[in-house]
N, C-alpha and C positions, 0 to 999 in steps of 0.2 A: 511595453516589452513583455514577452511571455516569460513566466516563471514556472519552473518545475523543481520543487523542493519538498523535502519531508520536514515537518515541524513536529518535534518530539514533545508531547505534552506530559507523558508519564512513563515510567520504566519499571515499576515494581510489580512483582508477582504476588498474588494472594493478598497481601496487606501493604498499605503504604508505610513508608519509613520517614524519618526526619528529613531525608535528602531525596527521596523518590516518591512521586505521586503514583496512584494507581495508573494502569495503562491509559493511553490516549495518543493517537497519531493522526496528524492532519497532512494529507498529501495535496499540495498545490500543483495543479496540472493546467498550465496556461490560465484560463479564466475560471476554472472550476476548482472546487474544494471537496475532497472526499475524506470524511472522518472515520477512522477505524477504531473499533473497540473502546468506546468512551467509558472508562471506569469512573469510580467515585471521584469527584473533584475536577472533572474535565472542564466544566464551565468556567471555573476560576483559572485553571491553567491556560485556557484559551485567552482570557483577559490578560494574563501575564505575558503571553506570547504575542500579543497584538493581533489576535485573530477574533473575528466577530461572527455572529450567527449568520449574517448576510454572506459570509464567505462559503457557506456550506451548500453543496448540491446533492451529495449522497452521504448516507451513513451506512457503514458495513460492519456488522457484528459477526465475529467468528463463532462464538458460542455463548451460552448463558451461564457462565460462572461470574460471580460478582465483580471480580477485578477487571472484567472485560465489558461489563454492561450496566453497572449500577449508576453510571453517569447519564444514562439515556433520559431518565426522568427530567433532570435539570436542563439538559441540552434541548430536549423537545419543547419544554415550557419556555425556554429562552427564545427559541426560534419563533414561537407564537407571540411572546411579549414584544419582540422587536419587529413583528409583522413583516417577516422576510417576504419579498414580493414574488419570488419564484418558487416553483415546485421543488420539493426535496423528496428523494426516494430513499427508503430504508430497506436494506438487504440483511437477512438473518436466517438461521436454520428454521425451516417450517416447523420442525418438531418442538421448537421453543416458542411457538405463537402465544401460549398462555403467559409466558414471562414477558414477552414484548408488550402484550396488552396491559399487563399489570403495571409495567414501568411507564408506558405511555399515559395511562390514566391513574397514576399513583396518587395524585391529589387533584383538587378542583382548580381549573383554569379555563380561560376563554380561548377556544381554537380559532385562529385567524389565518392559518397557513395550510396549504395543500400538502399533506405528508402522505406520499404514496407508499403503501406496503408492498414489497416485492420479495417475498420469502424464497429461500433457496431450498430446492427439493432434490437436486441431483447435480452431478458434475456438468459443466458446460457454460455457454455464454449466458450472461444475465442481462446485458444491455449493450447495444451498439450505437455509438454516436459517430459523427464525422471525425472526432478527435481520438477515439479509442473504443476498444471492446473490453468490457469487464467480464471476467470469467471467474468461476469458482471450482474448487476441487475439495473433495472430502478428505479430512485428516484423521488421525488415530488418537482419540482422547476418550476418557471415560464417559463424557457426554458428547452428543453429535457436534462436530466442529468442522467448519469449512475455511479454507484459505482463499485469498483473492489475488487476482492477477490482472494487470492493466496492459493491454497490447495496442500500441499505436499502429495504424495501417502503414505499410511501406509506401514510400513516395519516390520521387525522381530527383536526382541531383544533376543540374545542368553543368555541362563541361565546356568552359570557354573556348578551348582549343578546337573542340569538335564543332562548336557553333560557328567559329570563325572559318573553319575549313569548308563549311557549307554556305558561307555568306549570310548567316542569320545574325541580326543584331537589332538593337533598339526595340521598338514595340513588337517586332516579329518574335522575339524570345517569349514574351508573354502569350502571344497567339498560338505558338506551337505547343506551349504548355497546356493551354486550354483545349485546343482542338486535336492535338495528337499527331497532326501531319501538316506540312506546309510546303507546297511546290514539289511534292514527291519525296520530301525528307520527313522521316518519321521521328517521333519523340525519342525512340530507342536509338536512333542514329546520333543523337547529340546529348545523351544523358545516360546515367547509370542508376541502378536501384539504390535508394537511400533507405536503409533498414529502419523501420519504426522502433521507437524506444519501448522498453518493457520494464514493468515494476511488479514485484510480488510481495505479498504480506502473508507470512506464515506464523501463526501463533500456536497455542498449546497442542502439541502432537508428539507422538513417538516418530521414529524414522518410518516412513511409509511412501508408497508410490506417489501419493498426492503431493507430498512436500517436494519430491524431486521434479515432478511435472510442473509445478508452479515456478520453481527456480530456473528451469531450463532457459538459457539464453538471456537472462535478465540483466539489465543495466544496473538495477538496484534491487537487492533482496533484504527486506526487513524480517528478521526471524528470531523467535525465542531461543534463548540459551539459558534456561532457568538454573541449571546445575553445572558445576565443574566436573571434570572427568572422574574424580575419586568418588563421586556420588552417582555414578551411572545407574546403579541398581535402583536408586530412588527415582531417577528419571523414568526408567522403564515402568516401574510400579505405578507412578502417578501420571503417566502419559505426557512426558516432557522430553526435551532435548538437552544434551550437554553442549558445551562450547565446541568441542571437537566434532560432535555429530552435526551441529549446525554448519560448521566450516566444511564438512564433507559434502553436505547438500549443495553448498555454494560452489565448491571446487568442481564437483561432477557436472553441475549445471552451467559452468562457464560464466558465473556471475562476475560482473566488473566491480561492484561496490557492495560489500557485505555490512549490514548494520545489525549488531547483536543487541538484544534487549530482553526485558521480562526476567529480571534477576531475582533470585531468592534472597530474602533478608538475612540468610545465614552468612552471606559473604560480604566482606568489607573492603576487598581489594579488587576493584574492577579491572586493573591491568592484567590480572591472571586469566581473564576470559580471552583477551587478545593473545596472550602467550600461548594458551592451549589451542586456540584457533589456528595460529601460525604453525604450531607444531604438527597440526593435522594436515598441513600442506596447502592451505589457502594463501595465494600470493597476490591477490588483487587488493584494491583499496578496502580498508577495514575500519569501521567505527564502532566503538563500544558506547552505546547511547547513554546520555544523561538528560535529565529533564530540561526542557526549553532549548535544546540544541536544534539548530537548523542544518540540514544536510542536503546540499544540491544534488539533484539527479545528474550523473556524469554527462558531460557534453558528448555529442556524437563523435565517433572516431573520424 
C-alpha cells in the first residue's frame, strides 16, 4: 500500500531543547523517502521514528545554518555504513558547496554508496520522475535559502457511469487507460482529470514571492513559524516568519493542511501558534508540529 506522510524528526529553531530536537523532516512518498533539513541529532531521531537509512532517496537542505544541516555528517555516514543499495541525491544551495563538502567529509569513513550532488542554483525544476517533479524557489533569509515543492503529475479518474454508457467493462477499462482510445471512445469520454497532489517545504524566510509560489495549491505545506506575532520585528530582522504570516501564506495559497514548525525556544505554549494562525484567517486543517509526530498527506478530494 502506498504511503504519503510527513514524519517530524525535530522542530526546534537555532538550538535543541529538552523537548524539541534540531530540525529534521522525512517525507514518505509512496516508495520513496525525502529527508529535509537534517539538523544535529537527526540520525538518532530517525531511529526513534522507525526510519532507516535505506528509506532515503533524496536529501534536501534549504540553507546552511547549523540547525538545518549539522546532521548531514551523521546521516551520510550512516547511509554508507548501512550500504544503502540505491543512489541517493542531495540538493542544497550551490553557494554553500564548501559547507556541504565539509559536512560530507567531516571525519574518516569508507564510502560505499553513490551519493549524487545536485546543488540548486536558481528557481525551477530539480528532478522529474514518473511520481513527481521536485522544484525549488529562492526564499528571503540572511544566507541563501531555497524552499522545495513536490508536484505529482495530473492523472485520470475513471467514471463508472460513463464507462457503462459506452459499454466498456472488464479488461477493456485497463486497455483504454493504456491506449487512450477504444472503438472510437476516447479516454476523455469516460474519465475526468485527477489533480496530482502537491507538497511544499518552506523554512527560514521572511514573507516573499518564493514562499507564496511554493504554497500555491498545496495539499500540505510545512512552514516555519519561528516567532509569535508580538515579536514580528525580530522575525523581520532575522529573516523568519510569525505564526500569522505563515498562516497568511497558507490561506492565500489555498493550502489544505498547514503544518507549523521551527519554534523559537523562547516560547513554552505551542497552542498559541495555532490560535494566532486561526486568528489570521486560515481555516484548513492545521497541525502544530512536535517531535516524532506523523502527519498523513490529505487524501484526494
